[in-house]
C-alpha positions as CSV (number, residue, x, y, z in Angstrom):
1,M,4.8,-23.6,-27.0
2,T,1.6,-21.8,-26.2
3,D,2.1,-22.4,-22.4
4,T,5.5,-20.6,-22.6
5,R,4.0,-17.7,-24.5
6,T,1.1,-17.4,-22.0
7,S,3.5,-17.7,-19.1
8,R,5.7,-14.9,-20.6
9,S,2.8,-12.6,-21.3
10,G,1.5,-13.2,-17.7
11,T,4.9,-12.3,-16.3
12,A,5.0,-9.2,-18.5
13,V,1.6,-8.2,-17.2
14,A,2.8,-8.8,-13.7
15,W,5.7,-6.5,-14.2
16,V,3.5,-3.8,-15.7
17,L,1.2,-4.1,-12.6
18,Y,4.2,-3.8,-10.4
19,V,5.4,-0.6,-12.1
20,L,1.9,0.8,-11.6
21,Q,2.2,-0.2,-7.9
22,V,5.6,1.6,-7.6
23,L,4.3,4.7,-9.2
24,G,1.0,4.6,-7.2
25,S,2.9,4.0,-3.9
26,A,5.2,6.9,-4.6
27,L,2.3,9.2,-5.2
28,L,0.4,7.9,-2.2
29,A,3.4,8.3,0.1
30,L,3.7,12.0,-1.1
31,F,0.1,12.6,-0.6
32,A,0.3,11.1,2.9
33,I,2.5,14.0,3.9
34,T,-0.6,16.3,3.5
35,S,-2.3,14.4,6.3
36,V,-0.5,16.8,8.6
37,F,-3.3,19.2,7.7
38,M,-5.6,17.0,9.7
39,T,-4.0,18.4,12.8
40,D,-4.9,22.0,12.0
41,S,-7.9,22.1,14.4
42,C,-5.9,20.6,17.3
43,G,-6.1,22.7,20.4
44,S,-9.3,24.5,19.2
45,V,-11.7,22.1,21.0
46,S,-11.6,20.5,24.4
47,A,-9.0,17.8,25.0
48,A,-11.7,15.2,25.3
49,D,-13.1,16.1,21.8
50,E,-9.8,16.2,20.0
51,P,-9.2,13.6,17.3
52,A,-6.5,11.0,17.7
53,V,-4.3,12.7,15.2
54,C,-3.7,15.5,17.7
55,N,-1.5,13.0,19.6
56,T,1.9,13.5,17.8
57,S,3.1,10.0,18.6
58,Y,-0.1,8.5,17.2
59,F,0.1,10.6,14.1
60,G,3.8,9.8,13.5
61,T,3.3,6.1,14.2
62,V,0.4,5.8,11.7
63,L,2.2,7.9,9.0
64,F,5.6,6.1,9.3
65,G,3.8,2.7,9.6
66,Y,2.0,3.4,6.4
67,W,5.2,4.3,4.6
68,I,7.0,1.2,5.9
69,A,4.1,-1.0,4.8
70,L,4.2,0.5,1.3
71,A,8.0,-0.1,1.2
72,V,7.6,-3.7,2.4
73,L,5.1,-4.3,-0.4
74,L,7.5,-2.8,-2.9
75,V,10.2,-5.3,-1.8
76,L,8.0,-8.4,-1.5
77,V,6.0,-8.2,-4.7
78,P,8.9,-8.6,-7.1
79,I,10.2,-11.5,-5.1
80,V,6.7,-13.1,-5.3
81,I,6.6,-12.4,-9.1
82,V,9.9,-14.1,-9.8
83,R,9.1,-17.1,-7.6
84,S,5.7,-17.6,-9.1
85,S,7.1,-17.2,-12.6
86,R,9.7,-19.8,-12.0
87,R,7.1,-22.2,-10.6
88,G,4.9,-21.7,-13.6
89,Q,2.1,-20.0,-11.6
90,A,0.2,-16.9,-12.7
91,A,2.5,-14.1,-11.6
92,W,0.0,-11.4,-12.6
93,V,-2.4,-12.5,-9.9
94,R,0.3,-11.9,-7.2
95,A,1.1,-8.5,-8.7
96,L,-2.6,-7.6,-8.7
97,G,-2.7,-8.7,-5.1
98,G,0.1,-6.3,-4.3
99,L,-1.9,-3.5,-5.9
100,V,-5.1,-4.4,-4.0
101,L,-3.1,-4.7,-0.8
102,A,-1.6,-1.2,-1.3
103,G,-5.1,0.1,-1.8
104,A,-6.3,-1.6,1.4
105,L,-3.4,-0.1,3.3
106,T,-4.4,3.3,2.0
107,V,-8.0,2.8,3.2
108,L,-6.7,1.7,6.6
109,F,-4.4,4.7,6.7
110,V,-7.3,7.1,6.1
111,V,-9.5,5.4,8.6
112,L,-6.8,5.6,11.3
113,M,-6.1,9.3,10.5
114,V,-9.7,10.4,10.7
115,R,-10.4,8.8,14.1
């Protein structure tokens, strides 16, 4: 009986972590819109010294790619939670992995934007 309780509490923790990921991803996606301010200095320096974000196709690709990656995570994590719960595996670990991956995507987004 303890295994069932532990499994249920682990699944509950997984769903709480997923809700945190959803809220965090929504906030990050909104904040990503402000990355357009990185293009403010475009045209004020020589073309060779302009950052990569001054290229509108690069900027759009990175921004929309980031949003799509966050959306894919929001779809995949609940699927993984349900599958791991049904198999008796620790679902909270997978949910925590989704949070960590969202953080890593955000770091990658910032790195690509400041090039």
